[in-house]
LUMLUM-596797 format. One line per 8 residues: for each residue x, y, z of N, C-alpha, C. Coordinates in pm, 1 decimal, always signed. Example, Ala and Ser with C-alpha at 12.3 -4.5 7.8 and 13.67 -1.06 7.14 Angstrom:
# residues 2
+1319.0,-569.0,+780.0,+1230.0,-450.0,+780.0,+1320.0,-330.0,+780.0; +1285.0,-225.0,+708.0,+1367.0,-106.0,+714.0,+1290.0,+3.0,+787.0
END
This chain:
# residues 53
+8382.6,+7927.4,+10891.9,+8388.6,+8030.6,+10787.4,+8528.2,+8077.1,+10768.8; +8568.8,+8101.8,+10647.4,+8702.1,+8155.0,+10617.3,+8694.0,+8300.5,+10561.6; +8807.3,+8369.7,+10575.4,+8806.5,+8509.5,+10527.1,+8936.0,+8528.6,+10449.3; +8919.4,+8601.3,+10339.3,+9037.7,+8629.8,+10255.2,+9065.7,+8781.6,+10255.0; +9195.9,+8813.8,+10255.6,+9240.1,+8949.5,+10245.1,+9338.4,+8964.4,+10132.0; +9313.1,+9057.0,+10043.3,+9409.6,+9072.3,+9928.0,+9404.5,+9218.9,+9882.8; +9504.7,+9248.4,+9802.4,+9524.4,+9390.1,+9756.2,+9505.5,+9383.6,+9604.0; +9461.1,+9495.2,+9548.0,+9448.4,+9512.7,+9398.7,+9579.3,+9564.0,+9340.5
+9667.9,+9469.2,+9326.6,+9803.0,+9507.6,+9283.1,+9857.4,+9383.5,+9208.3; +9963.4,+9405.6,+9126.4,+10013.2,+9295.0,+9051.3,+10052.9,+9173.1,+9134.9; +10094.3,+9190.0,+9256.8,+10114.4,+9080.1,+9357.4,+10012.5,+9096.3,+9456.7; +9897.4,+9020.0,+9449.4,+9783.1,+9046.6,+9531.4,+9808.4,+9020.2,+9680.6; +9903.1,+8943.1,+9709.8,+9944.9,+8908.6,+9849.0,+9829.3,+8856.1,+9927.0; +9750.6,+8767.0,+9866.2,+9624.4,+8707.8,+9926.0,+9662.8,+8619.6,+10042.0; +9584.3,+8632.0,+10147.4,+9596.0,+8551.3,+10269.0,+9457.5,+8508.6,+10308.4; +9445.1,+8379.4,+10352.6,+9325.4,+8327.6,+10398.8,+9323.9,+8297.0,+10551.9
+9227.6,+8340.7,+10616.7,+9218.9,+8327.6,+10768.4,+9099.2,+8247.5,+10803.6; +9119.0,+8179.6,+10915.7,+9014.3,+8095.9,+10972.3,+8915.1,+8183.2,+11061.3; +8960.9,+8298.6,+11103.3,+8872.5,+8378.6,+11189.6,+8867.4,+8523.5,+11141.0; +8763.4,+8593.9,+11173.3,+8744.2,+8726.8,+11120.9,+8837.4,+8830.7,+11185.3; +8866.1,+8807.8,+11316.2,+8954.0,+8902.4,+11390.2,+9092.9,+8910.5,+11327.5; +9151.2,+8795.8,+11290.8,+9280.7,+8792.4,+11225.3,+9277.3,+8857.5,+11091.2; +9175.0,+8830.7,+11003.1,+9152.3,+8886.1,+10877.1,+9136.7,+9040.7,+10890.7; +9062.4,+9080.5,+10982.8,+9040.4,+9226.7,+10999.1,+9171.7,+9296.2,+11040.5
+9255.9,+9232.4,+11124.3,+9373.3,+9296.0,+11167.7,+9470.5,+9307.9,+11043.1; +9474.9,+9211.8,+10957.1,+9557.1,+9219.6,+10837.7,+9505.4,+9325.5,+10742.0; +9379.7,+9334.6,+10726.4,+9310.2,+9434.1,+10639.6,+9343.3,+9574.5,+10689.5; +9327.2,+9592.9,+10821.6,+9345.7,+9725.9,+10880.9,+9499.8,+9764.8,+10865.5; +9587.5,+9662.6,+10874.2,+9727.7,+9702.1,+10858.9,+9759.8,+9735.3,+10711.4; +9696.3,+9678.3,+10622.0,+9713.5,+9706.9,+10472.8,+9668.4,+9846.5,+10444.6; +9548.8,+9883.3,+10501.6,+9497.8,+10016.6,+10460.7,+9557.3,+10129.4,+10540.6; +9622.1,+10098.6,+10648.7,+9685.2,+10199.8,+10737.4,+9836.4,+10217.2,+10717.6
+9904.9,+10116.5,+10654.1,+10048.8,+10118.2,+10624.8,+10075.0,+10224.7,+10529.9; +10156.6,+10316.0,+10553.8,+10184.3,+10431.0,+10463.7,+10233.1,+10387.8,+10321.2; +10314.3,+10279.8,+10320.3,+10371.0,+10237.5,+10189.6,+10266.9,+10169.7,+10100.0; +10155.5,+10129.6,+10156.2,+10055.5,+10057.0,+10076.5,+9917.2,+10114.4,+10075.8; +9901.7,+10233.6,+10150.9,+9764.0,+10271.3,+10164.3,+9705.1,+10337.5,+10035.2; +9786.2,+10349.3,+9930.7,+9741.3,+10398.3,+9807.7,+9690.6,+10278.6,+9711.9; +9697.1,+10158.0,+9764.6,+9651.8,+10039.2,+9700.3,+9520.6,+9983.5,+9751.2; +9420.1,+9953.5,+9666.8,+9292.4,+9900.6,+9717.3,+9315.3,+9768.5,+9789.0
+9239.8,+9750.1,+9904.0,+9254.0,+9627.0,+9968.3,+9109.3,+9573.9,+9992.3; +9098.9,+9447.2,+10004.2,+8963.5,+9374.7,+10023.1,+8966.0,+9277.9,+10134.6; +8853.9,+9271.0,+10200.1,+8831.7,+9178.4,+10307.7,+8703.3,+9096.5,+10258.7; +8719.6,+8966.0,+10240.6,+8610.2,+8899.9,+10179.1,+8578.7,+8773.0,+10260.3; +8454.4,+8722.8,+10254.2,+8417.9,+8599.6,+10311.0,+8438.6,+8488.7,+10195.3; +8503.9,+8381.9,+10229.4,+8529.0,+8275.6,+10130.9,+8403.4,+8183.2,+10124.8; +8333.4,+8190.1,+10009.6,+8219.1,+8116.7,+9982.6,+8248.5,+7961.2,+9950.4; +8356.9,+7953.7,+9874.3,+8395.0,+7819.6,+9826.1,+8537.9,+7821.3,+9795.4
+8603.6,+7706.9,+9813.4,+8746.9,+7703.4,+9798.7,+8777.4,+7571.4,+9705.6; +8864.8,+7593.9,+9612.7,+8911.5,+7488.3,+9528.7,+9064.4,+7486.9,+9530.0; +9120.4,+7377.7,+9561.1,+9263.3,+7363.3,+9564.4,+9306.6,+7264.4,+9453.8; +9380.4,+7321.4,+9360.4,+9429.3,+7237.6,+9249.8,+9532.1,+7139.4,+9295.1; +9540.2,+7034.9,+9218.8,+9642.8,+6924.0,+9255.5,+9780.3,+6968.5,+9209.2
END
């Protein structure tokens, strides 16, 4: 299972992780960092992945 972390901002800064612990660490850093804690952040399970050529 993969996990995605991203922010609701013009530069979403999305990152995909192979494990939940790494994704959760990134998510917690985003919501606790003073410079970005006013921006919505999301931790999601990746259901399907498509990589364009």
